[in-house]
N, C-alpha and C positions, 0 to 999 in steps of 0.2 A: 193742282191743289196739293199744298205740302202739309203733311201731318205734323202735329205738334208733338215734341218728344215726351214720352211717357215718365213719369215720376218713378223713381226706384223706391220700393218699400224697403227702407233700411231695417225697419223693426224685424221684418221676417229674415233678413240676411243675418242680423245679430242673432236672433233666436236659433238659426240654423247652425251658425258658427258655435254657439255656446253648447248646442246639443251635439255636434260633432266632437267638439273637445271633450266634453264628458264621456261620450262613447269611446274615444281614444284612450283616455285615462283608464277606463273600465278595462279595455283590451290589454293595455300594457301590464295590468296586474295579473293576467291569465299565465298558466304555464306555457312555455315555448310553443309546443305543438298546437295548442289551442289559439294562441296568439297569432300564429301563422294563418290559420284558417280564417280567424275573425278579421284579419287585415286584408285577406283576399276578398272577403265579402264586402268590406268597405270600399276596397279598390273598384270592384265590379259595379257597385251601386253608384259610385261617383262617375265612373265611366259611362254608364247607361245615362245618367242625368247630363252629363256634358255633351254627349253625342246626341241626345234627344231621341234615341231610337225606341226606347221602351222595351228593348229585348236584351237578354243576357245571353252571353256566350259561354256555354258550359264545356266547351272543348279545352284540353289541357294547354293549349297555345294561346288561349283567349286572353291571357294576361300579358 
């Protein structure tokens, strides 16, 4: 028995993209040292979401 393909909810994707874009614009306005930390946090969140692990790697080599 083959499963039917699930419909992709583009509204949530569009909302997530808009939210990320706004967040990145806010980060770009920060001083350089704060910007680096903020971009690192975004990187870590995206990595966790893409890997689907739900865990963050706080080690210095985690990025």
